[in-house]
N, CA and C atoms of all chains as a GROMACS GRO file, in nm:
protein
  600
    1MET      N    1   8.853  -5.504   2.215
    1MET     CA    2   8.750  -5.536   2.113
    1MET      C    3   8.781  -5.499   1.982
    2THR      N    4   8.785  -5.580   1.885
    2THR     CA    5   8.788  -5.459   1.736
    2THR      C    6   8.668  -5.434   1.687
    3THR      N    7   8.643  -5.352   1.621
    3THR     CA    8   8.538  -5.283   1.568
    3THR      C    9   8.454  -5.377   1.470
    4GLN      N   10   8.546  -5.502   1.434
    4GLN     CA   11   8.464  -5.600   1.367
    4GLN      C   12   8.358  -5.656   1.465
    5VAL      N   13   8.375  -5.677   1.577
    5VAL     CA   14   8.312  -5.766   1.673
    5VAL      C   15   8.223  -5.648   1.721
    6ARG      N   16   8.210  -5.548   1.732
    6ARG     CA   17   8.125  -5.444   1.758
    6ARG      C   18   8.012  -5.443   1.649
    7LEU      N   19   8.071  -5.444   1.555
    7LEU     CA   20   7.958  -5.442   1.454
    7LEU      C   21   7.874  -5.546   1.465
    8LEU      N   22   7.905  -5.673   1.478
    8LEU     CA   23   7.885  -5.780   1.480
    8LEU      C   24   7.760  -5.791   1.601
    9LEU      N   25   7.815  -5.758   1.718
    9LEU     CA   26   7.735  -5.721   1.805
    9LEU      C   27   7.611  -5.641   1.767
   10ALA      N   28   7.638  -5.509   1.747
   10ALA     CA   29   7.562  -5.436   1.709
   10ALA      C   30   7.449  -5.451   1.621
   11ALA      N   31   7.484  -5.557   1.519
   11ALA     CA   32   7.377  -5.630   1.401
   11ALA      C   33   7.302  -5.760   1.490
   12ALA      N   34   7.351  -5.799   1.591
   12ALA     CA   35   7.290  -5.879   1.635
   12ALA      C   36   7.191  -5.852   1.710
   13VAL      N   37   7.240  -5.714   1.824
   13VAL     CA   38   7.129  -5.633   1.859
   13VAL      C   39   7.029  -5.573   1.810
   14LEU      N   40   7.056  -5.528   1.695
   14LEU     CA   41   6.952  -5.455   1.596
   14LEU      C   42   6.859  -5.560   1.551
   15ALA      N   43   6.881  -5.675   1.514
   15ALA     CA   44   6.824  -5.797   1.466
   15ALA      C   45   6.722  -5.866   1.583
   16LEU      N   46   6.761  -5.851   1.714
   16LEU     CA   47   6.689  -5.889   1.810
   16LEU      C   48   6.586  -5.774   1.814
   17ALA      N   49   6.628  -5.673   1.825
   17ALA     CA   50   6.529  -5.567   1.828
   17ALA      C   51   6.388  -5.565   1.751
   18ALA      N   52   6.415  -5.580   1.624
   18ALA     CA   53   6.337  -5.571   1.523
   18ALA      C   54   6.270  -5.718   1.527
   19GLY      N   55   6.320  -5.806   1.538
   19GLY     CA   56   6.243  -5.901   1.614
   19GLY      C   57   6.152  -5.906   1.678
   20TRP      N   58   6.143  -5.844   1.793
   20TRP     CA   59   6.092  -5.823   1.901
   20TRP      C   60   5.966  -5.709   1.887
   21LEU      N   61   6.026  -5.615   1.793
   21LEU     CA   62   5.911  -5.499   1.762
   21LEU      C   63   5.820  -5.576   1.681
   22GLY      N   64   5.855  -5.660   1.589
   22GLY     CA   65   5.793  -5.676   1.486
   22GLY      C   66   5.686  -5.811   1.518
   23LEU      N   67   5.749  -5.886   1.600
   23LEU     CA   68   5.665  -5.974   1.704
   23LEU      C   69   5.559  -5.889   1.787
   24ARG      N   70   5.628  -5.759   1.880
   24ARG     CA   71   5.511  -5.724   1.943
   24ARG      C   72   5.386  -5.651   1.860
   25GLY      N   73   5.416  -5.615   1.727
   25GLY     CA   74   5.339  -5.551   1.644
   25GLY      C   75   5.225  -5.642   1.583
   26ALA      N   76   5.280  -5.763   1.542
   26ALA     CA   77   5.167  -5.870   1.537
   26ALA      C   78   5.100  -5.916   1.637
   27ASN      N   79   5.123  -5.932   1.749
   27ASN     CA   80   5.049  -5.963   1.896
   27ASN      C   81   4.954  -5.886   1.934
   28VAL      N   82   5.002  -5.742   1.898
   28VAL     CA   83   4.875  -5.639   1.915
   28VAL      C   84   4.812  -5.664   1.809
   29ASP      N   85   4.805  -5.670   1.692
   29ASP     CA   86   4.683  -5.720   1.547
   29ASP      C   87   4.609  -5.877   1.638
   30LEU      N   88   4.693  -5.969   1.689
   30LEU     CA   89   4.656  -6.074   1.742
   30LEU      C   90   4.542  -6.071   1.858
   31ARG      N   91   4.585  -5.973   1.923
   31ARG     CA   92   4.521  -5.966   2.088
   31ARG      C   93   4.403  -5.903   2.034
   32SER      N   94   4.393  -5.799   1.935
   32SER     CA   95   4.248  -5.741   1.900
   32SER      C   96   4.149  -5.859   1.832
   33ARG      N   97   4.222  -5.915   1.749
   33ARG     CA   98   4.139  -6.036   1.685
   33ARG      C   99   4.072  -6.115   1.797
   34ALA      N  100   4.124  -6.185   1.913
   34ALA     CA  101   4.144  -6.271   2.014
   34ALA      C  102   3.978  -6.180   2.098
   35GLU      N  103   4.018  -6.037   2.087
   35GLU     CA  104   3.940  -5.983   2.155
   35GLU      C  105   3.760  -5.967   2.070
   36LEU      N  106   3.819  -5.912   1.949
   36LEU     CA  107   3.674  -5.976   1.890
   36LEU      C  108   3.622  -6.041   1.861
   37ALA      N  109   3.688  -6.155   1.898
   37ALA     CA  110   3.641  -6.315   1.840
   37ALA      C  111   3.579  -6.340   2.019
   38ALA      N  112   3.629  -6.264   2.117
   38ALA     CA  113   3.569  -6.273   2.261
   38ALA      C  114   3.390  -6.237   2.256
   39THR      N  115   3.436  -6.092   2.196
   39THR     CA  116   3.309  -6.005   2.212
   39THR      C  117   3.204  -6.029   2.093
   40SER      N  118   3.254  -6.067   2.004
   40SER     CA  119   3.159  -6.107   1.867
   40SER      C  120   3.079  -6.215   1.908
   41GLY      N  121   3.100  -6.285   2.013
   41GLY     CA  122   3.010  -6.404   2.016
   41GLY      C  123   3.014  -6.536   1.946
   42GLU      N  124   3.158  -6.516   1.861
   42GLU     CA  125   3.216  -6.643   1.819
   42GLU      C  126   3.224  -6.749   1.932
   43ARG      N  127   3.133  -6.875   1.883
   43ARG     CA  128   3.160  -6.963   1.974
   43ARG      C  129   3.253  -7.056   1.987
   44ALA      N  130   3.323  -7.066   2.094
   44ALA     CA  131   3.451  -7.194   2.089
   44ALA      C  132   3.369  -7.327   2.086
   45PRO      N  133   3.422  -7.394   2.028
   45PRO     CA  134   3.401  -7.587   2.041
   45PRO      C  135   3.347  -7.585   2.181
   46MET      N  136   9.135  -5.162   3.054
   46MET     CA  137   9.118  -5.298   3.092
   46MET      C  138   8.947  -5.328   3.130
   47LYS      N  139   8.944  -5.233   3.237
   47LYS     CA  140   8.812  -5.214   3.311
   47LYS      C  141   8.728  -5.158   3.214
   48LYS      N  142   8.733  -5.043   3.110
   48LYS     CA  143   8.653  -5.033   3.018
   48LYS      C  144   8.579  -5.154   2.924
   49ARG      N  145   8.713  -5.214   2.860
   49ARG     CA  146   8.672  -5.313   2.787
   49ARG      C  147   8.561  -5.414   2.863
   50THR      N  148   8.601  -5.470   3.004
   50THR     CA  149   8.498  -5.551   3.058
   50THR      C  150   8.389  -5.458   3.052
   51PHE      N  151   8.352  -5.336   3.092
   51PHE     CA  152   8.259  -5.304   3.089
   51PHE      C  153   8.172  -5.298   2.983
   52GLU      N  154   8.266  -5.282   2.849
   52GLU     CA  155   8.205  -5.249   2.714
   52GLU      C  156   8.106  -5.399   2.689
   53LEU      N  157   8.181  -5.503   2.718
   53LEU     CA  158   8.146  -5.656   2.712
   53LEU      C  159   8.022  -5.719   2.796
   54ALA      N  160   8.036  -5.634   2.900
   54ALA     CA  161   7.940  -5.675   2.988
   54ALA      C  162   7.826  -5.612   2.917
   55ALA      N  163   7.813  -5.461   2.856
   55ALA     CA  164   7.700  -5.384   2.792
   55ALA      C  165   7.635  -5.474   2.723
   56TRP      N  166   7.707  -5.497   2.601
   56TRP     CA  167   7.672  -5.593   2.518
   56TRP      C  168   7.633  -5.662   2.510
   57VAL      N  169   7.651  -5.825   2.636
   57VAL     CA  170   7.597  -5.913   2.701
   57VAL      C  171   7.456  -5.914   2.719
   58ALA      N  172   7.450  -5.805   2.810
   58ALA     CA  173   7.332  -5.756   2.864
   58ALA      C  174   7.246  -5.725   2.776
   59ALA      N  175   7.259  -5.650   2.701
   59ALA     CA  176   7.206  -5.593   2.584
   59ALA      C  177   7.124  -5.728   2.519
   60LEU      N  178   7.198  -5.800   2.477
   60LEU     CA  179   7.154  -5.960   2.358
   60LEU      C  180   7.076  -6.035   2.502
   61ALA      N  181   7.114  -6.044   2.583
   61ALA     CA  182   7.030  -6.121   2.707
   61ALA      C  183   6.863  -6.033   2.722
   62ILE      N  184   6.862  -5.920   2.736
   62ILE     CA  185   6.748  -5.860   2.784
   62ILE      C  186   6.684  -5.858   2.607
   63LEU      N  187   6.739  -5.844   2.507
   63LEU     CA  188   6.642  -5.850   2.387
   63LEU      C  189   6.556  -5.982   2.371
   64SER      N  190   6.676  -6.065   2.407
   64SER     CA  191   6.646  -6.223   2.410
   64SER      C  192   6.523  -6.256   2.474
   65ALA      N  193   6.553  -6.201   2.577
   65ALA     CA  194   6.464  -6.221   2.681
   65ALA      C  195   6.279  -6.205   2.630
   66LEU      N  196   6.341  -6.076   2.620
   66LEU     CA  197   6.205  -6.029   2.550
   66LEU      C  198   6.112  -6.066   2.439
   67LEU      N  199   6.208  -6.123   2.346
   67LEU     CA  200   6.133  -6.192   2.245
   67LEU      C  201   6.110  -6.364   2.269
   68VAL      N  202   6.186  -6.389   2.347
   68VAL     CA  203   6.102  -6.495   2.398
   68VAL      C  204   5.955  -6.498   2.471
   69GLN      N  205   5.952  -6.395   2.532
   69GLN     CA  206   5.824  -6.365   2.649
   69GLN      C  207   5.734  -6.320   2.503
   70GLU      N  208   5.773  -6.232   2.405
   70GLU     CA  209   5.679  -6.219   2.312
   70GLU      C  210   5.632  -6.345   2.248
   71GLY      N  211   5.704  -6.442   2.210
   71GLY     CA  212   5.682  -6.544   2.144
   71GLY      C  213   5.565  -6.656   2.233
   72ARG      N  214   5.590  -6.640   2.349
   72ARG     CA  215   5.500  -6.688   2.488
   72ARG      C  216   5.355  -6.645   2.476
   73ARG      N  217   5.342  -6.522   2.441
   73ARG     CA  218   5.270  -6.416   2.469
   73ARG      C  219   5.162  -6.437   2.339
   74ARG      N  220   5.238  -6.493   2.197
   74ARG     CA  221   5.166  -6.527   2.059
   74ARG      C  222   5.114  -6.647   2.071
   75VAL      N  223   5.185  -6.715   2.131
   75VAL     CA  224   5.094  -6.889   2.141
   75VAL      C  225   4.994  -6.874   2.259
   76ALA      N  226   5.012  -6.794   2.317
   76ALA     CA  227   4.872  -6.756   2.441
   76ALA      C  228   4.780  -6.738   2.386
   77LEU      N  229   4.793  -6.574   2.234
   77LEU     CA  230   4.692  -6.531   2.213
   77LEU      C  231   4.624  -6.611   2.104
   78GLU      N  232   4.714  -6.721   2.036
   78GLU     CA  233   4.663  -6.777   1.932
   78GLU      C  234   4.556  -6.894   1.952
   79ARG      N  235   4.596  -6.935   2.074
   79ARG     CA  236   4.493  -7.042   2.155
   79ARG      C  237   4.329  -6.988   2.173
   80ARG      N  238   4.353  -6.889   2.206
   80ARG     CA  239   4.180  -6.795   2.196
   80ARG      C  240   4.140  -6.747   2.092
   81ILE      N  241   4.205  -6.780   1.990
   81ILE     CA  242   4.126  -6.691   1.836
   81ILE      C  243   4.076  -6.815   1.791
   82PRO      N  244   3.939  -6.886   1.766
   82PRO     CA  245   3.885  -7.013   1.722
   82PRO      C  246   3.882  -7.008   1.590
   83VAL      N  247   3.943  -7.114   1.491
   83VAL     CA  248   3.947  -7.098   1.402
   83VAL      C  249   3.825  -7.140   1.294
   84GLN      N  250   3.798  -7.056   1.230
   84GLN     CA  251   3.673  -7.101   1.119
   84GLN      C  252   3.687  -7.256   1.077
   85ALA      N  253   3.563  -7.323   1.068
   85ALA     CA  254   3.536  -7.440   0.978
   85ALA      C  255   3.604  -7.450   0.780
   86ARG      N  256   3.567  -7.313   0.760
   86ARG     CA  257   3.626  -7.356   0.666
   86ARG      C  258   3.791  -7.330   0.626
   87GLU      N  259   3.810  -7.250   0.750
   87GLU     CA  260   3.992  -7.219   0.687
   87GLU      C  261   4.003  -7.361   0.745
   88VAL      N  262   3.951  -7.441   0.808
   88VAL     CA  263   4.014  -7.568   0.889
   88VAL      C  264   4.015  -7.652   0.706
   89TYR      N  265   3.941  -7.633   0.691
   89TYR     CA  266   3.896  -7.729   0.575
   89TYR      C  267   3.983  -7.728   0.432
   90ARG      N  268   4.018  -7.579   0.455
   90ARG     CA  269   4.117  -7.535   0.313
   90ARG      C  270   4.292  -7.560   0.385
   91THR      N  271   4.302  -7.554   0.495
   91THR     CA  272   4.425  -7.591   0.540
   91THR      C  273   4.445  -7.747   0.572
   92LEU      N  274   4.375  -7.828   0.575
   92LEU     CA  275   4.391  -7.976   0.575
   92LEU      C  276   4.387  -7.997   0.400
   93ALA      N  277   4.321  -7.949   0.341
   93ALA     CA  278   4.304  -8.003   0.197
   93ALA      C  279   4.436  -8.004   0.134
   94ARG      N  280   4.521  -7.895   0.161
   94ARG     CA  281   4.679  -7.891   0.095
   94ARG      C  282   4.734  -8.026   0.201
   95SER      N  283   4.798  -8.089   0.081
   95SER     CA  284   4.836  -8.205   0.108
   95SER      C  285   4.966  -8.184   0.189
   96GLN      N  286   5.038  -8.061   0.197
   96GLN     CA  287   5.182  -8.068   0.268
   96GLN      C  288   5.151  -8.033   0.421
   97THR      N  289   5.014  -8.015   0.443
   97THR     CA  290   4.993  -7.976   0.589
   97THR      C  291   5.014  -8.059   0.650
   98ALA      N  292   5.082  -8.019   0.754
   98ALA     CA  293   5.115  -8.162   0.907
   98ALA      C  294   5.022  -8.105   1.024
   99TRP      N  295   4.897  -8.126   1.014
   99TRP     CA  296   4.802  -8.065   1.130
   99TRP      C  297   4.751  -8.179   1.168
  100GLN      N  298   4.736  -8.225   1.277
  100GLN     CA  299   4.593  -8.312   1.381
  100GLN      C  300   4.494  -8.248   1.399
  101VAL      N  301   4.385  -8.340   1.373
  101VAL     CA  302   4.256  -8.257   1.436
  101VAL      C  303   4.212  -8.363   1.571
  102ILE      N  304   4.225  -8.301   1.647
  102ILE     CA  305   4.159  -8.365   1.802
  102ILE      C  306   4.054  -8.376   1.825
  103ASP      N  307   3.988  -8.474   1.836
  103ASP     CA  308   3.765  -8.447   1.885
  103ASP      C  309   3.775  -8.467   2.028
  104VAL      N  310   3.724  -8.397   2.133
  104VAL     CA  311   3.761  -8.403   2.287
  104VAL      C  312   3.621  -8.399   2.302
  105ARG      N  313   3.487  -8.436   2.220
  105ARG     CA  314   3.348  -8.443   2.266
  105ARG      C  315   3.378  -8.578   2.364
  106PRO      N  316   3.288  -8.541   2.450
  106PRO     CA  317   3.326  -8.669   2.556
  106PRO      C  318   3.222  -8.779   2.518
  107ASP      N  319   3.141  -8.777   2.436
  107ASP     CA  320   3.061  -8.910   2.410
  107ASP      C  321   3.089  -8.964   2.266
  108LEU      N  322   3.164  -9.086   2.283
  108LEU     CA  323   3.232  -9.149   2.162
  108LEU      C  324   3.102  -9.175   2.051
  109ALA      N  325   2.998  -9.220   2.140
  109ALA     CA  326   2.894  -9.281   2.024
  109ALA      C  327   2.814  -9.182   1.991
  110ASP      N  328   2.786  -9.073   2.067
  110ASP     CA  329   2.677  -8.978   2.036
  110ASP      C  330   2.756  -8.866   1.956
  111GLY      N  331   2.906  -8.853   1.978
  111GLY     CA  332   2.959  -8.778   1.938
  111GLY      C  333   3.054  -8.777   1.817
  112TYR      N  334   3.171  -8.872   1.810
  112TYR     CA  335   3.267  -8.912   1.738
  112TYR      C  336   3.235  -8.974   1.634
  113GLU      N  337   3.171  -9.093   1.662
  113GLU     CA  338   3.120  -9.201   1.603
  113GLU      C  339   2.986  -9.206   1.491
  114ASP      N  340   2.915  -9.084   1.543
  114ASP     CA  341   2.812  -8.997   1.462
  114ASP      C  342   2.849  -8.936   1.317
  115ALA      N  343   2.968  -8.843   1.381
  115ALA     CA  344   3.010  -8.747   1.262
  115ALA      C  345   3.132  -8.693   1.307
  116HIS      N  346   3.212  -8.704   1.230
  116HIS     CA  347   3.333  -8.635   1.293
  116HIS      C  348   3.434  -8.585   1.186
  117VAL      N  349   3.524  -8.484   1.192
  117VAL     CA  350   3.584  -8.442   1.109
  117VAL      C  351   3.692  -8.551   1.024
  118PRO      N  352   3.717  -8.557   0.913
  118PRO     CA  353   3.799  -8.666   0.841
  118PRO      C  354   3.921  -8.664   0.899
  119GLY      N  355   3.965  -8.786   0.980
  119GLY     CA  356   4.090  -8.787   1.002
  119GLY      C  357   4.121  -8.765   1.136
  120ALA      N  358   3.983  -8.649   1.179
  120ALA     CA  359   4.017  -8.679   1.317
  120ALA      C  360   4.045  -8.777   1.441
  121ILE      N  361   4.119  -8.772   1.522
  121ILE     CA  362   4.117  -8.854   1.654
  121ILE      C  363   4.077  -8.833   1.759
  122PRO      N  364   3.995  -8.928   1.802
  122PRO     CA  365   3.918  -8.884   1.906
  122PRO      C  366   3.949  -8.923   2.031
  123VAL      N  367   3.990  -8.802   2.129
  123VAL     CA  368   4.068  -8.829   2.273
  123VAL      C  369   3.933  -8.744   2.347
  124PRO      N  370   3.836  -8.856   2.377
  124PRO     CA  371   3.699  -8.746   2.460
  124PRO      C  372   3.766  -8.720   2.638
  125GLY      N  373   3.715  -8.587   2.635
  125GLY     CA  374   3.763  -8.493   2.740
  125GLY      C  375   3.920  -8.452   2.755
  126CYS      N  376   3.993  -8.472   2.613
  126CYS     CA  377   4.135  -8.487   2.616
  126CYS      C  378   4.219  -8.530   2.720
  127ASP      N  379   4.142  -8.674   2.732
  127ASP     CA  380   4.223  -8.740   2.830
  127ASP      C  381   4.264  -8.914   2.727
  128LEU      N  382   4.414  -8.935   2.723
  128LEU     CA  383   4.415  -8.995   2.647
  128LEU      C  384   4.385  -9.201   2.698
  129ASP      N  385   4.346  -9.198   2.797
  129ASP     CA  386   4.315  -9.288   2.875
  129ASP      C  387   4.196  -9.348   2.826
  130ARG      N  388   4.105  -9.238   2.749
  130ARG     CA  389   3.980  -9.278   2.675
  130ARG      C  390   3.960  -9.321   2.547
  131ALA      N  391   4.054  -9.273   2.507
  131ALA     CA  392   4.056  -9.277   2.372
  131ALA      C  393   4.104  -9.406   2.332
  132PRO      N  394   4.044  -9.445   2.177
  132PRO     CA  395   4.035  -9.582   2.152
  132PRO      C  396   4.217  -9.632   2.153
  133VAL      N  397   4.221  -9.748   2.176
  133VAL     CA  398   4.386  -9.782   2.192
  133VAL      C  399   4.440  -9.766   2.062
  134ALA      N  400   4.374  -9.767   1.954
  134ALA     CA  401   4.473  -9.754   1.804
  134ALA      C  402   4.482  -9.606   1.772
  135ALA      N  403   4.410  -9.524   1.868
  135ALA     CA  404   4.412  -9.373   1.843
  135ALA      C  405   4.542  -9.300   1.937
  136ARG      N  406   4.566  -9.399   2.036
  136ARG     CA  407   4.681  -9.342   2.152
  136ARG      C  408   4.795  -9.306   2.111
  137ASP      N  409   4.856  -9.391   2.034
  137ASP     CA  410   4.990  -9.327   1.984
  137ASP      C  411   4.950  -9.233   1.845
  138ARG      N  412   4.864  -9.185   1.824
  138ARG     CA  413   4.877  -9.114   1.671
  138ARG      C  414   4.910  -8.961   1.722
  139VAL      N  415   4.878  -8.954   1.841
  139VAL     CA  416   4.835  -8.834   1.951
  139VAL      C  417   4.985  -8.726   1.910
  140PHE      N  418   5.042  -8.644   1.870
  140PHE     CA  419   5.154  -8.598   1.873
  140PHE      C  420   5.118  -8.446   1.940
  141PRO      N  421   5.182  -8.424   2.078
  141PRO     CA  422   5.171  -8.300   2.118
  141PRO      C  423   5.222  -8.158   2.066
  142SER      N  424   5.333  -8.208   1.967
  142SER     CA  425   5.421  -8.084   1.922
  142SER      C  426   5.354  -8.053   1.772
  143VAL      N  427   5.288  -8.139   1.705
  143VAL     CA  428   5.212  -8.114   1.598
  143VAL      C  429   5.109  -7.995   1.618
  144PRO      N  430   5.078  -7.914   1.510
  144PRO     CA  431   4.993  -7.778   1.508
  144PRO      C  432   4.867  -7.848   1.533
  145THR      N  433   4.798  -7.833   1.626
  145THR     CA  434   4.687  -7.912   1.640
  145THR      C  435   4.489  -7.822   1.576
  146ILE      N  436   4.434  -7.864   1.577
  146ILE     CA  437   4.284  -7.833   1.551
  146ILE      C  438   4.209  -7.894   1.669
  147VAL      N  439   4.154  -7.837   1.787
  147VAL     CA  440   4.045  -7.911   1.881
  147VAL      C  441   3.934  -7.877   1.865
  148VAL      N  442   3.875  -8.018   1.801
  148VAL     CA  443   3.687  -8.010   1.796
  148VAL      C  444   3.619  -8.024   1.910
  149GLY      N  445   3.508  -7.976   1.963
  149GLY     CA  446   3.454  -7.999   2.115
  149GLY      C  447   3.293  -7.945   2.054
  150ASP      N  448   3.221  -7.915   2.136
  150ASP     CA  449   3.070  -7.929   2.140
  150ASP      C  450   3.033  -7.804   2.198
  151GLY      N  451   3.122  -7.728   2.259
  151GLY     CA  452   3.056  -7.626   2.317
  151GLY      C  453   3.145  -7.599   2.454
  152GLY      N  454   3.289  -7.610   2.433
  152GLY     CA  455   3.359  -7.602   2.539
  152GLY      C  456   3.369  -7.703   2.645
  153GLY      N  457   3.413  -7.683   2.761
  153GLY     CA  458   3.387  -7.824   2.872
  153GLY      C  459   3.528  -7.819   2.896
  154ALA      N  460   3.592  -7.902   3.006
  154ALA     CA  461   3.718  -7.895   3.050
  154ALA      C  462   3.818  -7.977   2.957
  155GLY      N  463   3.764  -8.027   2.873
  155GLY     CA  464   3.823  -8.140   2.773
  155GLY      C  465   3.902  -8.036   2.685
  156LEU      N  466   3.829  -7.942   2.618
  156LEU     CA  467   3.916  -7.831   2.517
  156LEU      C  468   4.003  -7.751   2.590
  157ALA      N  469   3.958  -7.726   2.687
  157ALA     CA  470   4.053  -7.641   2.756
  157ALA      C  471   4.216  -7.714   2.799
  158ALA      N  472   4.183  -7.849   2.847
  158ALA     CA  473   4.288  -7.912   2.862
  158ALA      C  474   4.402  -7.920   2.745
  159CYS      N  475   4.307  -7.958   2.630
  159CYS     CA  476   4.383  -7.960   2.510
  159CYS      C  477   4.436  -7.851   2.472
  160LEU      N  478   4.418  -7.751   2.443
  160LEU     CA  479   4.453  -7.618   2.446
  160LEU      C  480   4.582  -7.602   2.498
  161ALA      N  481   4.584  -7.603   2.620
  161ALA     CA  482   4.707  -7.627   2.725
  161ALA      C  483   4.807  -7.708   2.712
  162ARG      N  484   4.749  -7.828   2.657
  162ARG     CA  485   4.853  -7.971   2.633
  162ARG      C  486   4.930  -7.956   2.514
  163PHE      N  487   4.858  -7.896   2.376
  163PHE     CA  488   4.981  -7.894   2.304
  163PHE      C  489   5.009  -7.790   2.233
  164GLY      N  490   5.134  -7.826   2.192
  164GLY     CA  491   5.219  -7.663   2.162
  164GLY      C  492   5.158  -7.552   2.072
  165ALA      N  493   5.079  -7.600   1.971
  165ALA     CA  494   5.052  -7.500   1.896
  165ALA      C  495   4.865  -7.527   1.853
  166ALA      N  496   4.808  -7.505   1.947
  166ALA     CA  497   4.665  -7.585   1.939
  166ALA      C  498   4.556  -7.441   1.932
  167ARG      N  499   4.460  -7.486   1.860
  167ARG     CA  500   4.332  -7.369   1.819
  167ARG      C  501   4.207  -7.436   1.810
  168PRO      N  502   4.101  -7.382   1.906
  168PRO     CA  503   3.967  -7.428   1.866
  168PRO      C  504   3.897  -7.433   1.756
  169LEU      N  505   3.816  -7.534   1.686
  169LEU     CA  506   3.728  -7.497   1.568
  169LEU      C  507   3.629  -7.415   1.644
  170ALA      N  508   3.608  -7.267   1.600
  170ALA     CA  509   3.501  -7.219   1.594
  170ALA      C  510   3.370  -7.291   1.568
  171GLY      N  511   3.265  -7.292   1.669
  171GLY     CA  512   3.166  -7.339   1.659
  171GLY      C  513   3.127  -7.491   1.686
  172GLY      N  514   3.255  -7.524   1.669
  172GLY     CA  515   3.285  -7.719   1.733
  172GLY      C  516   3.214  -7.788   1.592
  173MET      N  517   3.182  -7.896   1.614
  173MET     CA  518   3.166  -7.984   1.521
  173MET      C  519   2.995  -7.952   1.464
  174ALA      N  520   2.962  -7.853   1.534
  174ALA     CA  521   2.796  -7.836   1.476
  174ALA      C  522   2.813  -7.739   1.375
  175ALA      N  523   2.929  -7.654   1.402
  175ALA     CA  524   2.965  -7.540   1.276
  175ALA      C  525   3.008  -7.606   1.128
  176TRP      N  526   3.100  -7.699   1.167
  176TRP     CA  527   3.184  -7.807   1.055
  176TRP      C  528   3.053  -7.843   0.987
  177SER      N  529   2.951  -7.915   1.016
  177SER     CA  530   2.808  -8.012   0.958
  177SER      C  531   2.764  -7.874   0.911
  178ALA      N  532   2.722  -7.760   0.972
  178ALA     CA  533   2.648  -7.657   0.942
  178ALA      C  534   2.733  -7.556   0.792
  179ALA      N  535   2.841  -7.608   0.799
  179ALA     CA  536   2.923  -7.556   0.642
  179ALA      C  537   2.906  -7.639   0.523
  180ARG      N  538   2.853  -7.765   0.601
  180ARG     CA  539   2.855  -7.866   0.445
  180ARG      C  540   2.975  -7.914   0.426
  181LEU      N  541   3.061  -7.919   0.525
  181LEU     CA  542   3.215  -7.961   0.487
  181LEU      C  543   3.220  -8.108   0.483
  182PRO      N  544   3.282  -8.187   0.414
  182PRO     CA  545   3.315  -8.345   0.416
  182PRO      C  546   3.329  -8.406   0.577
  183GLU      N  547   3.239  -8.487   0.628
  183GLU     CA  548   3.254  -8.533   0.726
  183GLU      C  549   3.264  -8.693   0.759
  184ASP      N  550   3.311  -8.782   0.836
  184ASP     CA  551   3.317  -8.946   0.825
  184ASP      C  552   3.231  -8.945   0.949
  185SER      N  553   3.185  -9.090   0.947
  185SER     CA  554   3.130  -9.125   1.077
  185SER      C  555   3.179  -9.274   1.101
  186GLY      N  556   3.127  -9.330   1.246
  186GLY     CA  557   3.196  -9.465   1.258
  186GLY      C  558   3.296  -9.452   1.344
  187PRO      N  559   3.376  -9.555   1.392
  187PRO     CA  560   3.457  -9.578   1.477
  187PRO      C  561   3.610  -9.508   1.418
  188TYR      N  562   3.689  -9.500   1.514
  188TYR     CA  563   3.830  -9.449   1.458
  188TYR      C  564   3.892  -9.571   1.413
  189SER      N  565   3.967  -9.527   1.308
  189SER     CA  566   4.030  -9.660   1.253
  189SER      C  567   4.188  -9.621   1.188
  190PRO      N  568   4.306  -9.594   1.237
  190PRO     CA  569   4.407  -9.556   1.222
  190PRO      C  570   4.434  -9.553   1.033
  191PRO      N  571   4.544  -9.434   1.012
  191PRO     CA  572   4.555  -9.470   0.835
  191PRO      C  573   4.673  -9.564   0.844
  192SER      N  574   4.665  -9.627   0.693
  192SER     CA  575   4.738  -9.749   0.715
  192SER      C  576   4.896  -9.708   0.659
  193VAL      N  577   4.926  -9.597   0.652
  193VAL     CA  578   5.059  -9.526   0.639
  193VAL      C  579   5.057  -9.453   0.774
  194LYS      N  580   5.209  -9.484   0.861
  194LYS     CA  581   5.184  -9.396   0.968
  194LYS      C  582   5.262  -9.234   0.919
  195ALA      N  583   5.151  -9.154   0.949
  195ALA     CA  584   5.124  -9.042   0.939
  195ALA      C  585   5.050  -8.948   1.030
  196GLY      N  586   5.083  -8.838   1.058
  196GLY     CA  587   4.955  -8.737   1.144
  196GLY      C  588   4.838  -8.750   1.115
  197GLY      N  589   4.736  -8.740   1.187
  197GLY     CA  590   4.594  -8.728   1.178
  197GLY      C  591   4.560  -8.623   1.101
  198GLY      N  592   4.458  -8.567   1.073
  198GLY     CA  593   4.383  -8.481   1.013
  198GLY      C  594   4.410  -8.432   0.827
  199CYS      N  595   4.443  -8.601   0.748
  199CYS     CA  596   4.443  -8.541   0.618
  199CYS      C  597   4.274  -8.590   0.582
  200LEU      N  598   4.211  -8.528   0.477
  200LEU     CA  599   4.114  -8.472   0.454
  200LEU      C  600   4.117  -8.610   0.279
   0.00000   0.00000   0.00000
């Protein structure tokens, strides 16, 4: 396995990890909004 | 040779695990978005943008007392989220993959069914009553499909 391939794989792993962490962070915010909507009596249709 | 195989397997495993985590988090996001009702004014602002390709599905069970009395302009009536009960002209206007706003009148099986059925669906907070209370434009009368074949929900 060449250094270039290793770098490519490392970049892919980093990109996936960054995407996962970003989405996870956004979901934490979304979860708190969903809980707020449920507890504040915001009526669903 | 063995070391190289092990290294490759480790990379593949790392990529597979991270991909699975990413997909799982994406699914969680879709499920969370379904739980957050969207406010009437936000829906209006979104639909008013000409480039928006959203559809509005009205799932109120009674067509005469609900949809035909007053509805969000461009909304497609699908009582109880049952396509068999929708007007014939509306049946081929419903696209499961298009972002969807579901309009109801206080919950019910139709709302839950529609939220589960459409790829990206969110309920209208307060249903049609909230839309009317916000004094946003509304239409009345039976469903008539737009003359140009495009998704519903255009204001």
